[in-house]
C-alpha positions in Angstrom: 125.8 128.1 80.4 123.4 126.4 78.0 124.6 122.9 79.1 123.9 123.8 82.8 120.3 124.4 82.1 119.6 121.6 79.6 118.9 118.9 82.3 116.3 121.2 83.9 114.7 121.8 80.5 114.7 118.1 79.7 113.4 117.0 83.1 111.4 119.9 84.3 108.5 117.7 85.5 110.8 115.8 87.8 112.0 119.0 89.4 108.5 120.3 89.7 107.1 117.1 91.2 109.9 117.0 93.8 109.3 120.7 94.6 105.5 120.1 95.0 105.8 117.0 97.2 106.5 118.9 100.5 103.5 121.2 99.7 101.3 118.1 99.1 102.5 116.5 102.3 101.8 119.6 104.3 98.2 119.6 103.0 97.6 115.9 103.3 99.0 115.5 106.8 96.1 117.6 108.2 93.6 114.9 107.2 92.4 112.8 110.1 91.1 109.2 109.9 87.5 108.5 108.9 85.4 105.5 108.0 87.5 102.5 107.0 90.7 104.1 108.3 89.5 103.2 111.8 89.1 99.5 110.9 92.3 98.9 108.9 95.4 97.1 110.1 97.3 100.3 109.7 95.6 101.7 112.8 97.7 101.6 116.1 98.1 97.9 117.1 99.0 97.1 120.7 98.7 93.3 120.6 101.9 91.4 121.7 100.7 88.7 119.4 100.3 90.9 116.4 102.4 88.6 114.1 100.3 85.5 115.1 97.0 87.4 114.9 97.5 89.7 111.9 100.8 89.2 110.1 99.9 86.1 108.1 96.3 86.6 107.4 93.7 89.1 108.7 90.1 89.5 107.7 89.9 89.3 103.9 93.5 90.2 103.5 97.1 89.0 103.6 98.9 92.3 103.9 101.9 91.9 106.3 103.3 95.4 105.5 100.0 97.0 106.7 100.4 95.0 109.9 103.9 96.4 110.5 102.7 99.9 110.0 99.9 99.3 112.6 102.6 98.0 115.0 104.9 101.0 114.4 102.2 103.7 114.9 101.0 101.7 118.0 104.2 102.6 119.8 103.1 106.3 120.0 99.7 106.8 118.4 99.3 110.5 119.2 102.6 111.3 117.5 102.6 108.8 114.7 99.0 108.2 113.7 98.0 109.2 111.1 101.1 111.4 110.2 103.4 108.4 109.7 100.7 106.9 107.4 100.4 110.1 105.3 104.2 110.4 105.0 104.4 106.8 103.6 101.5 107.4 101.1 103.0 110.6 99.7 106.5 109.0 99.5 104.9 106.0 97.7 103.1 108.3 95.3 106.3 110.2 94.6 108.2 107.0 94.0 105.5 105.8 91.5 105.7 109.2 89.7 109.5 109.1 89.4 109.4 105.5 88.3 106.8 106.3 85.6 109.2 108.9 84.2 112.0 106.4 84.1 109.8 103.8 82.5 108.6 106.3 79.8 112.3 107.0 79.1 113.1 103.3 78.6 110.0 103.0 76.3 111.6 105.8 74.2 108.8 108.4 74.5 109.7 112.0 73.7 110.8 114.6 76.2 107.5 116.4 76.0 105.5 113.2 76.4 107.5 112.2 79.5 107.2 115.5 81.2 103.5 116.2 80.5 102.6 112.6 81.5 104.7 112.6 84.6 103.1 115.8 85.9 99.7 114.5 84.8 100.1 111.3 86.9 101.3 113.2 90.0 98.5 115.8 90.2 95.5 114.3 88.5 92.5 114.3 90.8 92.1 110.6 89.9 94.9 109.8 92.3 93.6 112.0 95.2 91.3 109.4 96.7 94.4 107.3 97.2 96.9 110.1 98.1 94.6 111.7 100.7 93.6 108.5 102.4 95.2 107.3 105.6 95.4 103.6 104.8 96.3 103.6 101.1 100.0 103.1 101.3 99.3 99.5 100.2 97.9 100.9 96.9 100.9 103.2 96.2 103.6 100.7 97.1 101.9 97.8 95.3 102.0 99.9 92.1 105.6 101.0 92.7 106.9 97.5 93.3 104.9 96.2 90.2 106.6 98.9 88.1 110.0 97.7 89.5 108.9 94.2 88.5 108.3 95.3 85.0 111.6 97.1 84.8 113.4 94.0 86.1 111.5 91.8 83.7 112.5 93.7 80.5 116.2 93.7 81.5 116.2 90.1 80.3 119.2 88.9 82.3 119.7 85.5 83.9 117.9 86.6 87.1 114.9 87.9 85.2 112.4 85.3 86.3 113.6 85.1 89.9 113.5 88.9 90.3 110.2 89.3 88.5 108.5 86.5 90.6 109.9 87.8 93.9 108.8 91.4 93.2 105.3 90.3 92.1 104.9 88.4 95.4 106.2 91.4 97.4 103.7 93.7 95.6 100.9 91.2 96.2 101.7 91.1 99.9 101.4 94.8 99.9 97.9 94.7 98.2 96.3 91.8 96.3 95.9 93.6 93.0 99.7 93.6 92.7 99.3 90.0 91.5 97.8 91.1 88.3 101.2 92.3 87.0 102.2 88.6 86.7 100.2 88.9 83.5 100.7 92.6 82.7 104.5 92.4 82.6 104.8 90.0 79.6 101.9 91.6 77.7 103.3 95.1 78.1 106.8 93.8 77.2 105.4 92.2 74.1 103.6 95.5 73.2 106.9 97.4 73.2 108.8 94.5 71.4 111.0 93.5 74.4 109.8 89.9 73.8 108.4 88.0 70.9 105.1 86.1 70.7 106.8 82.8 71.6 108.2 84.2 74.8 104.9 85.9 75.5 103.0 82.6 75.5 105.7 81.0 77.7 105.8 83.8 80.2 102.0 84.1 80.4 102.0 80.5 81.6 104.6 81.4 84.2 102.5 84.4 85.2 99.5 82.1 85.6 101.6 79.7 87.7 102.6 82.6 90.0 99.0 83.4 90.5 98.1 79.8 91.2 101.0 79.6 93.7 99.6 82.6 95.6 96.1 81.1 95.5 97.5 77.8 97.0 99.2 79.8 99.7 96.0 81.5 100.6 94.1 78.2 100.7 96.8 76.6 103.0 97.1 79.5 105.4 95.0 79.3 108.6 92.3 82.0 108.3 88.8 82.9 109.0 87.2 84.7 106.1 83.7 86.0 105.9 82.9 87.5 102.5 81.1 90.8 102.9 78.1 91.1 100.6 79.6 94.2 99.0 82.4 92.0 97.6 80.1 89.5 95.9 80.2 90.0 92.1 77.2 90.3 89.9 76.6 91.6 86.4 74.9 94.9 87.3 77.7 95.6 89.8 80.4 95.0 87.2 78.6 97.3 84.7 78.3 100.1 87.3 82.0 99.6 88.3 83.1 99.9 84.6 81.2 103.1 84.3 82.7 104.4 87.5 86.2 103.3 86.3 85.8 105.2 83.0 84.6 108.5 84.5 87.0 108.6 87.5 90.0 107.6 85.4 89.5 109.7 82.3 87.0 112.5 83.0 88.5 115.2 85.1 85.8 117.2 86.9 85.0 118.3 90.4 83.0 115.3 91.5 82.1 116.9 94.9 80.3 119.8 93.1 78.7 117.3 90.7 77.7 114.3 92.9 77.6 115.4 96.5 74.1 116.9 97.0 74.9 119.2 100.0 77.9 120.6 98.1 76.3 120.5 94.6 77.1 123.3 92.2 76.5 122.4 88.6 78.0 125.7 87.5 81.3 125.2 89.3 81.5 121.5 88.2 80.7 122.6 84.7 83.5 125.1 84.7 86.1 122.5 85.8 84.8 120.1 83.1 85.0 122.9 80.5 88.7 123.5 81.4 89.6 119.8 81.3 87.7 118.6 78.2 90.2 120.0 75.6 93.0 117.8 77.1 90.7 114.8 77.1 89.7 115.5 73.5 93.3 115.9 72.3 94.6 112.9 74.2 91.9 110.3 73.9 89.4 111.4 71.1 91.2 113.2 68.3 94.0 110.7 67.7 91.8 107.6 68.0 92.8 106.2 64.6 96.5 106.2 65.7 95.6 104.4 68.9 94.1 101.5 67.0 97.3 99.4 66.8 98.8 96.3 68.4 100.7 98.3 71.0 97.8 100.2 72.4 95.4 97.2 72.2 97.9 95.3 74.4 98.2 98.3 76.8 94.4 98.5 77.1 94.3 94.8 77.9 96.8 95.4 80.6 94.7 98.3 81.9 91.6 96.0 82.2 93.7 93.3 83.9 95.0 95.9 86.4 91.6 97.0 87.5 89.8 93.7 87.1 89.8 92.7 90.8 88.0 96.0 91.6 85.6 95.9 88.7 84.4 92.5 89.9 84.0 93.4 93.5 84.1 97.0 94.8 85.2 100.0 92.8 85.6 103.4 94.4 87.7 106.4 93.5 90.6 105.0 95.5 90.8 102.0 93.2 91.4 104.2 90.1 95.1 104.2 91.2 95.6 100.6 90.1 95.3 101.5 86.4 96.8 105.0 86.3 100.3 104.0 85.4 99.0 102.2 82.4 96.8 105.2 81.5 99.9 107.3 81.7 101.6 105.1 79.0 98.5 105.6 76.8 98.7 109.3 77.4 102.4 109.5 76.6 101.8 107.6 73.4 99.0 109.9 72.4 101.1 113.0 73.0 103.8 111.6 70.8 101.3 111.5 67.9 101.4 115.4 68.0 105.2 115.6 67.7 105.1 118.4 65.1 102.1 120.3 66.5 102.5 120.3 70.3 100.9 123.7 70.8 97.3 122.5 71.3 98.5 119.8 73.7 100.4 122.4 75.8 97.6 124.9 75.9 95.0 122.2 76.8 97.3 120.8 79.4 97.7 124.3 81.0 93.9 124.6 81.1 93.7 121.1 82.6 96.2 122.0 85.3 94.3 125.2 86.2 91.2 123.2 86.9 93.1 120.4 88.5 94.6 122.7 91.1 91.1 124.0 92.0 89.7 120.4 92.2 92.5 119.1 94.4 92.2 122.0 96.8 88.5 121.3 97.1 89.1 117.5 97.6 91.8 118.2 100.3 89.6 120.8 102.1 86.6 118.5 102.1 88.7 115.6 103.5 90.1 117.8 106.3 86.6 118.9 107.2 85.3 115.3 107.3 88.1 114.4 109.7 87.4 117.4 111.9 83.8 116.4 112.3 84.8 112.9 113.6 87.3 114.5 116.0 84.7 116.9 117.4 82.2 114.1 117.9 84.9 112.0 119.7 85.8 114.8 122.1 82.1 115.5 122.7 81.5 111.9 123.6 84.4 111.8 126.0 83.4 115.0 127.7 79.8 114.0 128.1 80.8 110.6 129.5 82.7 112.4 132.2 85.1 109.7 133.4 86.8 106.7 131.9 84.6 103.6 131.2 85.5 100.2 130.0 82.5 99.1 127.9 80.6 101.4 125.5 77.7 100.6 123.2 77.2 102.9 120.3 73.7 103.3 118.8 73.7 105.0 115.4 70.5 106.5 114.2 70.2 105.8 110.5 71.6 108.8 108.7 70.6 109.5 105.1 73.2 112.2 104.7 75.0 111.6 101.4 78.7 110.7 101.1 81.3 110.8 98.4 84.2 108.4 98.7 86.6 109.4 101.4 86.2 113.2 100.7 82.7 113.8 102.1 82.0 111.2 104.9 78.8 110.6 106.9 79.4 111.9 110.4 79.0 108.6 112.2 81.6 107.1 109.8 84.0 110.0 110.5 83.4 109.1 114.2 84.4 105.6 113.3 81.4 104.2 115.1 83.0 105.3 118.3 86.6 104.3 117.5 87.7 107.9 117.1 87.0 108.4 120.8 89.5 105.6 121.7 92.1 107.5 119.8 91.4 110.8 121.6 92.0 109.0 124.9 95.3 107.6 123.5 93.6 104.2 123.5 93.2 104.2 127.3 89.4 103.8 127.2 86.9 102.5 126.4 88.3 99.0 126.2 85.5 97.6 124.1 83.1 99.3 121.8 80.0 97.6 120.3 77.8 99.3 117.8 74.5 99.0 116.0 72.4 101.0 113.5 68.7 101.6 114.1 66.1 103.2 112.0 65.1 106.8 112.8 61.6 105.7 113.5 62.7 103.2 116.2 62.4 104.1 119.9 66.0 103.9 121.2 64.9 104.2 124.8 63.7 100.5 124.8 66.9 99.4 123.1 69.1 101.2 125.7 67.1 99.5 128.5 67.6 96.1 126.9 71.3 96.7 126.5 71.8 97.7 130.1 69.7 94.7 131.3 71.5 92.1 129.2 75.1 93.2 129.2 77.9 94.8 131.3 77.9 98.0 129.3 78.9 101.1 131.2 77.2 103.6 129.0 75.5 104.1 125.6 76.5 106.7 123.1 73.6 107.7 120.8 74.8 109.2 117.5 72.3 111.3 115.6 74.1 112.8 112.6 76.9 114.7 114.2 75.3 115.0 117.7 76.2 112.7 120.6 74.0 111.9 123.6 75.4 109.9 126.4 73.3 107.6 128.7 75.2 106.2 131.7 74.3 102.8 133.3 73.3 103.9 136.8 
């Protein structure tokens, strides 16, 4: 009888994660698209030339897998979008979680370290901006394939370099930060003594060659790239991004209650912080002397490499995901420094989970509400327009309403600048949507008159916070 229960005892986190996945999916699948979701290549795509137009290069990105998803959901948008996207994201997150458990086993961490760290990765609020988003399957599958690349790399068989290179390119075609594991794999392998320093130097050169090969492919591919000002690096932006990275990755607190002014409750955010600080202390502060070694220094270098593309350009809560697998390794290592006194770790982890459940419920609820606002605005615009039109111009009155990542979205962004309305008509109308933002002090009546005089616009939708006014071209 004891043998029957030993696998469950040894791998309780795996069983718990698998059991929680349907519940997570049930919650996540209620979240509707907002903001960038309406502009990504994973939105329904109806173009018969989608391979020519989007598959090789689109906008800033070369993400063919995103394009395929857009093509698939375009076959039946009302049924598949965004449910299909959410299913892919949750499956991707589950695969990453299970792979991290397997990786920790290969790296010879203790049973307690593997289980606590695996559950930590699966439910930490640091993953939620990715797990709850409609268009973040690229983030989850890039990490999953990169983890497979590392597992293949340390097998050290004759196909090692072929498999490693191939998987790195596949991860990179999922999302560009996947390329960073061309450097991370040899450094992490060296940290855990899978390779020696001589092999490390040689394989770092190979990793750099992989990155150069990808850069050359980007240069040679036909494309039309306009760099958005948000993506231009500068020193102050990098400093701010590093601060964001540290807090979102390591400090577990209800950031909605802390940072979103309309929802602010310093008391409630303080309670969540109070519950999660002991785990932070025991994992990252108390054992700091034992973390000052070659192994952890190499892992920290890997962490910085993993998040470097985001630190230099745009870093939001979603981008925390890129470094969380490496943070999981640091967490497991720290837990193993308490092998003979696990009680404080277990107690602090239970407190952390208690707060985490509350935070995640709040994040999910806020995300659902943001999507509902966009849907209501879209239905309102359609009803007030009265009948199908081909060309719509959307005037957005500048809204100073605060936002927080993808959880608390400004109404006009939830509305997708009018794109949510196309979804509600099953992409039947309007055929084209143009938009502009004006200051609250501007007289939109003159702007509307100018639009009607100089274009073939059928009507104008004026967006004032979550209110829609329709002016038809008579």
